[in-house]
N, C-alpha and C positions, 0 to 999 in steps of 0.2 A: 576454513579457520573462524571459528566464533566470535563475534565482538565480547561476548559472556566467557572468554577461554582465558588461559594463562598465556598459552602462546601466541594469542593476538595482542595481549600486552608486551610480551617481548619484541615481538613484529611492529608494534606501535610506537615503542621507547625507542628502536634502532632507525624507523624511517624519521621520527624527531628529531634524532641527532643529526644524522645525516643534512636533514633541511636546514638545522639550525647551523654548519657547519659555515667556516667563510670558504666558500667557493662559489664558483659564478653561477648566475643564474641558470645558465643552461644546463649545466650539470645536476643541480637540483631539479629541473624540471624534468630530466633524462631519470634521476633515483626516484621519483614519485611514479613515472612509468613505468619502472621494473618493478617496484615496489607493489602497485595495482597490478601487475601482470601475476606478479607472484602470488597474491592474495588472492586472485581467479584460478590460478593453477591448482591451490591448496586445496581445492574443491574437486577438480578432476583435471589431472594437466593433459589429459587427452584431447580436453575442450577448448584447450589456448589458442590454437591454432583457428578456432572461428571467430575469438574475438578480436584477433590480429587479423584475420580477411575480412571482417565486416569494417574494420576501423580505416585501415587502407583501400576497402571497394567505395564505403560510403566518403571517404576524402577526395577519392578522385570522381565517383558520381556528382558531387558537390562544385568541382571544378568544372565539369563538364556540362553541368546544368549554366552555369554562371557565364561559359563562352558561347552556349547556344543561340541563336540567331531568335528573336521573339517569336516567330511561328514553329519554332521547332521545341520552345521551352516545356510547353505543358507534355510533348511526348516524352522528353525526358524525366520530367518529373514523373508520370506514369509508370516509365519503366524502374526508375528508382524506386519508386513505392512498392513496385509489383515484385522488384527484385529481394527488398528488404521483409514484406510480408509473406513472400513464398518461404524465404529461412525459415521465420517464426512458424509460418502453417507445417514446414515437413516436420520440424522436430518437435513442435507440441501437439498439432492433432494428428498427425499420420494414422497413428495408433487409433485414435478414438474414432477416425472415419474409417477405417477399415475393420473395427471391430462392429460400428454400425451398420456400415453395408452389408456386412455377414448377417447380421439379426436380421435386419428386412429382407434379404434373398430367402433366409430360412422361414420368415414369417408368409413370403409369397409362394413358399414350395418352390421356387428356383435352386438349382443345382450350382451352387456357386461355393467355392473353397478358396476362400481368402486367409492366408497367413498373416496374422497380426503383425506390422511393422513394430518393433520390440528398439524405439530410438530412444537414447538416454536424452534426459531435457537437461539443455546446460542450464545452470542457476543463473538466474538475472537477464534472459534473455528476453523477457518481455519487456524490461524496464529497457536495456539500452537499444534494443529496435526502436522502440519509440522515440527515444531521445535522438536516433539516427533521422526517422521519419521527421521530425519536427525540425531539425537541422535544414533538411532538403525543401521540405514545406517553405520554410522561411525563407532559405535563399530564393525560391521562386515569387515569391509575393515581395521582395525587396524588403522585407524586414531584419536582413540581417546579410554580410558578405562570406564569403567563401574562406575559411581558413587559409592561409598562404603557409601554414605551419602544420606538417603531418602530425609532430611533436605534439603542439596544442589541443590537436583535435583528437588525439590519441588521448590527452588528458581528460578531454570532456567526456568521453564516452567511456572511459574507464577509468576513472579516479575511485581510488578503493572504498572511501566511505560511502558513495551514493550507490556502488556498481550493483549491487546484485539484489538490492529492494530500494532502491528510490533514496530520496525523492526522485521523480522524472524530471530532469534539470532544462530548462530551455537555454540555446545555443547562446542567445545574448547574455545571459543571466552570469554563466562561470566562463567560456571562452575569455573574455577580455580579462578576466584574473589572471590568465598565466601569460598576459604580455608584458608584465613588469614585476620585480623582483618583489615577495610577500613573504611576510612573518610576522608572527602575533605579536600582539605587546603585550605587556604583561597583564593590563584588563582583558585583552581578548582571551587570554590564555587560561587565566583564572575560570573567564564566564564560559570557555568550550571544556573545560573541566568540572564544572559545576554540571554542567548539562550531561557529558556522560555519566555521570555519578546518578543523576536523577533518570536517566534513560536505562542505564542497569539494575537500577535499582524497580524501576516498574516492569523489566522483563522478569530478571533472577527471582525477586521477592514477591511481587504480587501477580502476576502471570505466571508464573512457573511453580512456586512453592505453593499458594492458596488457591487459586481458580483454576489453573488445567486440571488438577487430578478430580475436580469435582464436574466439570464439562467432559473428562474423558468416562466416567463412570455412568454416564447418565447417555451420550452419542456414542460411545464406541461398546456397549452391552451387546454380546453376542447372542443372547438367546431369544432374541426376535420379539418379545415381549414389548409393547409398549408401555413407557412409564406413566405414573398417575399425574395430576396437576399437578401438585406441588413439587413432587421430583421434576418434571418436563420444565417446570419454570425455573426450578433452581438450576438446572443445569446449563438452559438457557440464559439467565441472567449471569452464571458465572464466566459461559463462554463470550458474551457481550463485554464482559469486564476484560477478560483474558486477550481477545483479539485487540482492545483497545490498547492496554497496557504493553503488551508484545510489539504490535506495530508502533504506536507512537514511540515508546520504548528505543526501538531502533531508531526511526528516523532523529527523536533527540540525541541520541550517541550519535549518529551519522554528521549531524549539524555541529554537535559538540567537538568531534574529531576534527574536522575542518577546521574548526574558528582555532584548533590550537595549532594548525598548520598557518593559520592567518589568511583562510578562504572564507567566503560566506555561502552558505546554502539556504535555501530558501524553505519556508514552515509550510509543512505538511499538514498537521491538523491546527484546532483552532475549537476548543470546546464542542467536538460534535455531539456529545449526548446532550446540551444546552440547547440544541437545534430548536427552532419552531418551526415545523413543520420540513417538509422532504426536499426541497430546493434549497434550503438553509442547510441540511444536513450535507448537502453534498458541495456545499461551500466551505464547508467544515472538516470534514472528513476526508481523507487523502489528496489533499487540494491541488498536488501536482497531476494526479489522473484525471479529475473531475475537470480540470480546467482544459486537460489535453484532448479529452472526449469532446469538450465543450469546440474548442477552436481548429480542430482538425478533423470533426466527424460530424458532430450537431450542427454547424455553422456551416459547412461545406452542403450536406444535405437539403440543407433551406431554412434550419433554425425555426423561428415562429412568422417566418415572413410571409407565409405563402397560405394564410388560412386556418383555422382551428384543427380540421382535422389532419391536415399535411403536418401540422405541429405535432400532432399526437403520436401519429404514425414516426415520426423524425426523433421523438424522446423514446419510442419503443425500440426503435431501432439500435438508437445509440447505446441503451442500456443493455441491452441483450447482447450486444455485441464488446460490452463493458464486462457483463459478468463472464463471456467466453473468454476474452482476457485472463481473466482469473485462473480457469484450469477446464481443461479438457474435459467436461461431465457435464450431464443434462441436471445437475443440482445447480451448478454455476448458472446455468443457462435459464433457471427457474427463479434465483435469485436475482439476476438482472432485467428479469422480465415483471416479478414482483414489485421492484423497485420504478421501473419504468410504470405499471399500473399505478403506483402510488401517487407518480409524480402529475401523471395525467387527472387521477382523483383531485389532488391539491388544485389544480388550474377548474376543473369545474365546481370547486367547494368555492374559492374564492369570487368566484363570478355568480355564486347562489346568492339568496337574499338572506341566507344564515351568515353569512360574514358579515352583514351589514351590522348585526347587534354590539352594541355598545361595549359590552361585556369581555369581548374577545380582546379590546384593547387596554383593559385593565390589568392591574398586576395577577388578581386571582386568574382569570382569562388565558394570561401569558401562559402561567402555570399550568392552568390543564392541555393547553396546546404541546407545551411542551414535554409532559408526560405521559401526553398520546401519539406523539412524534416517538418518543424514546418504545414503548409499547410496540409501535407497527415495527419500528426499524429491529425489535426483537424478533418478531415473527419471521424477517428476513435472514435474519442470524443463523435460523435454524437449517434454510436452504444451502446457506455457505459452510456450513460446519458439517452435515450430513455426508456419512460416506457413500448413500445411493440414496434413490430415490423413494425406497420403501423406510430406510431409516429416518429419512425427511418426513413421510407421512405418519409413522409414527412417532415422533415428538412432537408434530403440530397435531397431531390428536389428542396426545397427553396435556399438551397447553390450552386446548379448546375443552379438557374435560370427556373427550369421547374416544376412546374407552375409558374405562374404571382403572386400568394397567395394574403396575405393581400395590398390592394392599399394605408392603413396608416399605420405609424408607431406607433404600440402600447406602445412603450418602453419610448417615452418621449425624448426630445432632449438630457436633462441633463445625463440622465442614459447611453445614447449613449457615449457621451462624458467623464463621469468616467472611461467607458469600456475601451474605448480606450488608454484613458492615462495611466491607470494601465498597461491593456497589452503591451504598448509600453514600459513602465517603465520596466516591468518585462523581456522583449525579449533584450532591451538593456542591460540592465544590468547584464542579464545571461553571452549575447554574449562577453561583455566588460570582465567579471569576469571567463570566460569558464574554465580555467584553473586551477584559483587559491580557495582554501580553503576559506569556512569561517572564520577559525581561522588564514590563513596565512593575509585573509585579515583586522580582526581584530589587528593584530600583525604591521602590517604597518600602522595602522590608526592612527592618532595623538590623545592620550587620550582623550583630551578635547573637540574632535570632535566624540569620539566614546561615551562620556557620553550623548553629546548634543543630539546626534541620539536616543540613549534609552530613554535619558528624551521625548522626543518628542512622541516616541513610548507608553510610558507609558501614558502620557498625552491623546492620542488617545484612548488609551485603557478606561481610566477612563471616558471619555465625550461620548463613545459608546454606545449606548441604548442596554439592557441587549438583548442577544438571546439566543433562546432554540434548536438553530441546532447542532446537534450532529456531530462528525465529520462522512465523507461521509464512510470513511473505517471500522467504527464500524458495517456496514449492513453486514460486511464480514468476 
């Protein structure tokens, strides 16, 4: 059930009608939980048991950790995290591990015959297992208390706006919202619907209709020929725009849907392509994941407290595991490792004499750094999007001008023009609004202009051809 489908519109209207009905809060919470499970079951009803089992299991694990004596709490936490990561590892990485073990055995000349485990990947499992781990670790640290209500905990883990692709919610942010009755005010509902329109416009119009076809022609070419310089860059820019509009569109829609119901979800994007440096990029891109990796992986590893060498090792471990979290493929490992390298390189450059030049603090210097950051991020997107290591090498080679590749442009002049115009618009708007939130921008915009922009977006959504492309992050 996609946010950009007619069946979801009918589903959400029904959920909203029940939520606004004059019935007790406990019944409205049960209706939200059942709606969330129905939403999840619409993808694959066979895996609903997994979500239910993880909900009950982690609620019981949380109570166990809270009741453990001080000496046993660390053991209880370790067992609880191992259980969650074991479930995630089995469903997400079993086939990847067995396939690579077989390849290794073949390369070494060993007689090993492994049948790859074809385990179905439950949609959203990476997100709700990370939320469960955050809940358990926060309990252990004393930063939150165990939920007394299984119903409230079930809603925290499976609330349908963020269930399958985030944001990754912290327990302290969402659990308290289920304790008291909530309904959206008129202003909240209007703002929520505006966010839904904006998110769907980014997804359906920009990502699906204009950018995805260009990226697919370059990255999904099946002839094995490396694209030329201009084609490779056009395809990469198209994907850079597509993944931003697709994922930011999803989370904007999710935040808007929750707002229409009276709930608040955290911001997940903050003008990422206006970042100056790679650490700044990760403070702006997929904020809920980057903060999770920082708080639950990088800092427990030692963070930057144990010297420069250990800091660099911790950064690389964190980013490689963050890449692997996105998918069981070596391309994602390469994507994470490249980001780890860029973060380490940034630390070296900040400590070098080059960083002391006054030029970098001026407006022109900041613009140069912003463009340099974006170009480097585009190279990392090739690793993220490529279907295989060979495809990744072909596109990266094209971007670097080696080899010459295609002699003709297979994209069409119109597609190239649309890609350049849209990406130029995205970069320009993000640079212009670098430190301003969407809400602040809306408040400072004349109401008539805001209504006109929303009307244009709605018109574009209505006339856009139907698309069956799922959100990119649904695969994680």
